[in-house]
N, C-alpha and C positions, 0 to 999 in steps of 0.2 A: 606361301607355301603353309602347308598343313602340315604340323607336326606330327611326329609316329601315332600317339595316341589317339592325335584327333582325328586321324584318317582311320584308325581300324573304329571310331566311333562313327566314322562316318559313312563306314563299310556294313559295319553292325545295321544301321539305318536301313540302307539301302536294301540289305537285305530281306530286312525283315517286311517288307512293303511288295514281296512276291506275291502272283498270284496264280491261282492253281485255273490252268485253263486246258482246253483242248488242242492248243497250237493249230493248225488248219481244219475247221472243220468241214472241211469238202474232199477229206482224204481220196473217198471215193472218184472224186472229178477230177484229182489231182490225178491219180494214180492211173484211171481209165485214159487221162488223154495222152499222158508220158508215156503208157508204155503201148501205146496201139500201133506203132510202129515194129514192135520187135517181134521179129519170127518167133516158133517153136512154141507159143503160147495159148495155140490154139487144143493144143492134145486133150483127149476126154479123160477126166478122171473120176476113179471110184471113191464114192463117200467112204471112209474107215472114222472108227471108234477110235476116241482120244484112248491110248494106251503108256503115257510116259509119266505117269505120278511117279514110277520110281527112278526116272531118269531124268527129269526136271526139276531139282530141288531148292528150285526158286521159291518163297513165299508170296502166294496172293492171297486176294479178299477170299478168304471160307464163304461169304453168299455169292461168290461169282461159278453160274452153271454155263457148260459148254452148250452154245445154239447151232442150230444148222440151219443157213439159210436156203434160198433156192429151192426148199421142197418142193415146189410146183412143176419144177423143170424135170424136162425128160435125160438131160445130160446134162453137166459143168466141165467146164474147159478151165485151164490152168491159169488162164485170165479172171476170168470167173473168180474164182475163190480170191487171186490178189486183188482185186477189184471188191468185192462184196466184205473182207473179212478185213481190209486195210485199215478198218476202223475200231477192231475188233479190242485193241489195247483201253479205248476210250468206256467201253461196257461194263465199267465197272471193275477190272481184271488187277488195278492196281491200288483201289482205296480201301480204307480202312486197317491201315497195315502200320506198324511199329519196324521201321526202316532203320532210321539213323536217327541220330540226337539233333541232327539238324534239318530233317525232314519240316520241321514248323516255319524253317527260313522260305519253302517254298510253297507254303499253304499244305503240306501235308504228304504222304505218300505217292497219290496221284505225279504233284507237281515235281516229287524229286525223281522218280520213274520217267517223267517226261521233259524235261528242263536240262540245262546245264548252263549256270552265271558262273562267268567268270571276273574276277578283278583281283587288284595290286598287281598286275601284269600277268596275269596268267597264275600266279603261286594260289590263289584262293579260289576252289571251284565247289560248288552246289549243285547237286543233282547228277543222276548217274544216266542220260537216256541213250547216248553212245555205246555204253556197256550192256544196255539192254536189246540195243540192235544188233550187236555182236551175239551176245546170249541168243536172241531168236536164229540167227542169221548157223550158230552151229549146227542148232535143233534142226534147223529145215537139212542140213545136209546128211547130218545123223538120220532122218526120217527118210531120206531119198536112199540113202543106202540100205537101206533094211528093206525097200522095195516097198515104201508108204509114201505114195505118191501126193495123196492126197495131202496128210498133213504136213509133208514138204512145204507144198505152197501156201499152207495156211499158215505154217511156223514165219514162211518167208514174208507172208503178209504183214505180220505182226513186227518181224524185224525192219521193214519198209516204213510199219507208223510212226519209227520210233527215231527214225533217219529223215522223216519228212517233217518231224517235230522240230529237229535242228534246224531247220530252214527258216522259222518262224522269229524273226528278229527280237521280239519281245520274250521269247524265250531264252535270249541269250542275256540281255537287257531290261530288266521292268519297268525302269526310271531311269533318267538321268538324273546323274547327281545334283548337277544345278538345279532343277527342279525341288529336289528334297531341300536343299539349302536356303536359295531364296525365294521363291514361289510357296513354297510350303511351311518355310522355316523349321523345318525337322519335326513337323506334328505328325506324326505316325499314323493316327487314326484317319488323317483327311486323307494323307499321301494315301493309302491303303485302299480309300473308299476311289480316288483320282485315278489309280493306277489301274486299279480291276475295271472301271467306267472304260479306260483307254483302251483294256486291252479285250475284254469283253466283245464293245461296239465295234472292233476294228475287224475282230473276226467274223463279225455278223455281215459287215459290211462285205469284206472280203467272197465270205459263200455266196452272200445273195448278189454278187457280181457274177461270181462263176456262173451261177442258173440261170442270170436275166443276161448275160453276156457268152454264152457257152460257144458260140462259134471263134467270137475274137479269143476267148484263153484256149481253144484248139491251136492258134496262131503260139501263144506264149507258152504253154506247156507241152507241144506237138515237137515232132522233129526226130532224128535219129541219132543227133550227137549226145554225146555221154561223157562224164567223169569216171577215168578209168579208175577202180577203184582194188586197193591191193589189199588195205585192212580195211573190215566195216567199220570199228570203233574208230580209229584214226578219220576216217572218211567224215563220220558225223561229226566227230572236233572241229576237223576242219572246214563243214559245210557251217556250223554253229561260228564259229571265228569269223568268216568270210560277213556272215547277214547282222553279227554284232557289229559292225561299224556302221549300219544303215539304225539303228535302233531309237538313237536320240532322235534323231533328224525324225522318223517317222512318229515318234511321241508327242513332238511340239506340231507335229503339221496335222494331224487326228485334234490335238486342243485347237489350234487355229481353226479349223474347218468346223467341227463342234465343239464349242465352248462349253455348251450346257456339262458336256465330260468334267469338266473340273469342280461342279459342284460336288459340295462334302455330304452327297445321299448317292444311293444306286440311282442311274443314270440310264434310258435305254432310247438311241435315236432312231428315228424311222426311216430305215434304208429306199423307201418306196419313193420317197420326195426325189424331183428329179435335180439329176446331178447340177444344172443351170443356174438354180438358187444358191449354191454354196460357191466360196471365191474359187474363180478361175483357176488363179494361177497355183494357190496352193491344191489344190486337189489332182493337177497334173503331174506336180511333182508326187503327191501321194502315191498318184498309179504306176510312177515312174520305177519307184522302191517297189511297190507289189508285184508289177510285174517282173523285177529284176529277179526279187527273193522266189517268186515261183518259176520262173525260168531254172534259178540256181538249183532249187529242190526237186525241178523235172529231171536235169541233167544229172544227178544224184541219184535219182529214184532209176534211171536206165542204167545206169553204171554199177546199180547192185543186183539188177537182175540178170545183165549181160554177167558179170561176175559169176552169180550163181549157175549159169548155164554153161559157162568155160568149168567152173570146180566140178559140174556133175559130167561133164562129157557130152553134153548136148549140141555145142556148139564148136 
């Protein structure tokens, strides 16, 4: 058993290899499929200007500019806004900030706001994604109460983004501790590169699969069942804790299927290669984890929207 001092050192080394990423690359796909059965999202919204600088006191990237998509559409619905802006927090909203002395352990301010790493049985947590999900949910309610339905759903899309980020296992555990200790022998430079290779290539693989096998993922992500949410922050933490249990196994499977990710240099896997070229058993196990975590993420996504519709008297 590790002594307390040694345990602290291992924890610090583990946190140091955390990488910044966008969690699910396919936020739009996850949102589009998971919310398709929810009634009431076909309401037409009138675009309004952003007027919340005085209300929202959070710090954001000074270079971030509000963008309006769907410029060519005659009208937009609440579902359009939720889908199109579900990736908005990855458009530079949270970059180039000094938020916490701990943010370097998550790769910077982007990682700090989009991840939540917990260790020492939950006594040590780094990252505030659950709080950001709650923050934008509260803003969505406020905007709705003021009759600004467009920004109500746009804020809700941001809240949905951070909640969905908590469904990515590698946003709960960047690298299994045994891998740091035994495979990489506490070489932080090497483990950082490897962790980044695993993280980014897995994300690219999942996004590729969702695009190429869209019909299949309508089955994984679709449906009308959902997890009931009472508190958004707590729900995000709950989802984060659930998928964390799968992170270590997922990491090992990725390294078994694509051993090149273990190189101490950046590696990009060609995901157009046919799946039959890889170890069948390991690939099936990886897909099981991907499908399970995507399904969980979809259930929580529906739960968040149902909660909003109930809280605003639409259900």
